[in-house]
C-alpha positions in Angstrom: 10.4 -40.3 8.2 12.1 -37.8 10.4 9.8 -35.6 12.5 9.8 -31.9 11.8 11.8 -29.7 14.2 9.8 -28.3 17.1 9.8 -24.5 17.2 10.1 -22.3 20.3 6.9 -20.7 21.4 6.0 -17.1 20.6 6.5 -14.8 23.5 5.9 -11.4 21.9 4.3 -10.0 18.8 5.3 -6.6 17.3 3.6 -4.5 14.6 5.7 -2.5 12.3 4.6 0.6 10.4 6.8 1.3 7.3 7.0 3.4 4.2 8.1 2.7 0.6 9.6 5.8 -0.9 11.4 7.0 -4.1 12.6 4.2 -6.4 11.8 1.6 -3.9 8.1 2.0 -4.7 8.8 -0.2 -7.7 9.7 -3.1 -5.3 7.3 -6.0 -5.6 5.7 -7.5 -2.5 7.8 -10.6 -3.0 11.1 -8.6 -3.3 10.1 -6.6 -0.2 9.5 -9.8 1.8 12.9 -11.1 0.8 14.6 -7.8 1.8 12.7 -7.7 5.1 13.8 -11.3 6.0 17.4 -10.5 5.2 17.1 -7.4 7.4 15.6 -9.4 10.2 18.6 -11.9 10.1 21.1 -9.0 9.9 19.5 -7.3 12.9 19.4 -10.6 14.8 15.8 -10.1 15.7 14.6 -13.4 17.4 11.9 -14.1 14.8 9.7 -17.1 15.4 9.3 -19.8 12.7 6.4 -21.9 11.6 6.3 -25.6 12.3 6.7 -28.3 9.7 9.5 -29.5 7.4 10.0 -26.1 5.8 9.8 -23.5 8.6 9.2 -19.9 7.5 9.5 -16.7 9.5 6.2 -15.8 11.1 5.6 -12.5 9.5 2.1 -11.3 8.5 1.4 -8.5 6.1 -1.7 -6.3 5.7 -2.8 -3.9 3.0 0.4 -4.1 0.9 0.4 -1.3 -1.7 0.6 -2.2 -5.4 4.0 -2.2 -7.2 4.9 1.3 -8.3 2.9 3.0 -5.6 4.8 5.0 -2.9 3.4 4.7 0.6 3.7 6.3 4.0 1.8 3.8 6.1 2.0 0.0 5.5 1.9 -2.5 8.2 3.2 -6.0 9.1 3.4 -8.1 12.2 6.2 -10.3 13.5 6.0 -13.1 16.0 9.1 -13.3 18.2 10.7 -16.1 20.3 12.2 -13.6 22.8 11.1 -10.2 24.1 12.9 -7.2 22.6 13.3 -3.5 23.2 11.1 -1.9 20.6 13.2 1.3 20.2 16.3 -0.8 19.5 14.6 -3.0 17.0 13.3 0.0 15.1 16.8 1.4 14.7 18.4 -1.9 13.8 15.7 -2.9 11.3 15.6 0.5 9.7 19.4 0.5 9.3 19.4 -3.0 7.8 16.7 -2.2 5.2 17.6 -0.5 1.9 17.2 3.3 1.8 13.6 4.0 0.7 12.2 1.1 2.8 11.8 3.0 6.0 10.6 1.8 9.4 8.3 4.5 10.9 7.1 3.0 14.2 7.0 -0.3 16.1 4.5 -1.2 18.8 3.7 -4.3 20.7 0.6 -6.2 19.5 -2.1 -6.4 22.1 -4.8 -8.1 20.0 -4.8 -11.2 17.8 -6.8 -9.7 14.9 -4.1 -7.9 13.0 -5.6 -7.5 9.5 -9.0 -6.7 11.0 -7.7 -3.6 12.8 -7.0 -1.9 9.4 -10.4 -0.8 8.1 -9.5 1.6 5.3 -6.6 3.3 3.4 -6.2 6.9 2.4 -4.9 7.3 -1.2 -3.5 10.4 -2.9 -3.1 10.2 -6.7 -2.5 12.7 -9.5 -4.0 13.0 -12.9 -2.9 15.2 -15.8 -5.0 15.8 -18.8 -6.0 18.6 -21.3 -8.1 21.2 -19.7 -11.2 20.1 -21.6 -11.0 16.7 -19.9 -9.7 17.9 -16.5 -12.6 20.3 -16.2 -15.0 17.3 -16.1 -13.3 15.9 -13.0 -15.4 17.7 -10.4 -18.6 16.7 -12.1 -17.4 13.1 -12.4 -16.7 13.1 -8.7 -20.1 14.5 -7.8 -21.9 11.9 -10.0 -19.9 9.1 -8.5 -20.6 10.2 -4.9 -24.3 10.5 -5.7 -24.6 7.0 -7.1 -25.6 4.0 -5.0 -23.6 1.6 -7.2 -20.8 2.0 -9.8 -19.7 -1.2 -11.5 -16.3 -1.7 -13.0 -14.5 -4.7 -14.6 -11.0 -6.0 -13.8 -9.2 -9.0 -15.3 -8.2 -11.5 -12.5 -6.5 -14.9 -12.6 -10.0 -16.4 -12.8 -11.1 -14.2 -15.7 -13.0 -11.0 -16.0 -14.6 -9.9 -12.8 -17.3 -7.3 -12.4 -17.8 -5.6 -9.0 -19.1 -2.4 -7.3 -16.6 0.3 -6.4 -18.9 2.9 -4.9 -19.7 1.0 -1.7 -16.0 0.9 -0.8 -15.3 4.6 -1.2 -15.8 6.4 2.1 -14.7 9.8 0.8 -13.4 11.4 -2.4 -12.3 14.9 -3.2 -10.1 16.9 -5.5 -7.4 19.4 -4.5 -7.2 22.7 -6.2 -6.1 22.0 -9.8 -2.9 23.5 -11.2 -1.6 23.9 -14.8 1.7 22.4 -15.9 3.3 22.8 -19.2 3.0 19.9 -21.7 6.2 18.4 -23.0 6.0 17.6 -26.7 8.8 16.2 -28.9 11.3 16.9 -26.1 10.5 20.7 -25.9 8.6 22.3 -23.1 5.9 24.7 -24.3 4.9 27.9 -22.5 2.2 27.8 -19.8 -0.4 29.2 -22.2 0.3 26.7 -25.0 -1.3 23.3 -24.9 -1.1 23.2 -21.1 -2.2 20.1 -19.2 -4.4 20.4 -16.1 -3.0 18.6 -13.1 -4.9 17.7 -10.0 -4.6 15.5 -6.9 -7.4 13.3 -5.9 -7.8 12.2 -2.3 -9.8 9.1 -1.5 -10.5 6.9 1.6 -11.2 3.4 0.5 -12.6 0.7 2.7 -10.8 -2.7 2.9 -12.9 -5.6 1.7 -13.3 -8.3 -0.8 -12.8 -7.7 -3.6 -10.1 -5.1 -2.8 -10.8 -1.8 -4.5 -7.7 -0.2 -5.9 -7.1 3.4 -7.1 -7.1 2.3 -10.7 -10.6 0.8 -10.1 -11.7 4.2 -8.8 -10.3 6.0 -11.8 -12.1 3.6 -14.1 -15.3 4.3 -12.3 -14.9 8.1 -12.8 -14.5 7.8 -16.6 
């Protein structure tokens, strides 16, 4: 059997901060990975490859957002075979990626524990509901924050899983609510008629296992 091809050593690691905006928020993690690898090839970034019979680009991801969620701060790390100018790579990579997958910042990695450096994520998500339900949000937040433990259930590939959400939430607050007209049967009603109450929740959620997602937090507030 033919021996696997030996790969050149890694001489530099870079960490990339990027955003998913607009329609590109519906890009799955797998599709994003493919788009990134194409952009790396087009930019001629000297990416390092894994050893073995099927080498893969040495790219690590941390804290990828769920499909359908826009983001302003996601991170990945690349291992390189040659040293590069970070400013040039930022421009080249950003231009090679589709509009909506935007490179924000690139720095050189100085530590080996990439994922461990990301301790928590800040989430902003909106809810819209009739006023009678939306008025209960402040009380639900207060009850949640006062609890020592709030259990929720989520279906996983191994079946139904039950876990605590409260311990992962470092902070939770609501922005000032606003009223938006409800659209019914294709016609917009006036502000005073059947208005929905809309609010933005802000949460800082600690990374851990199992990973607590915004939908888990919403389930815990019900």
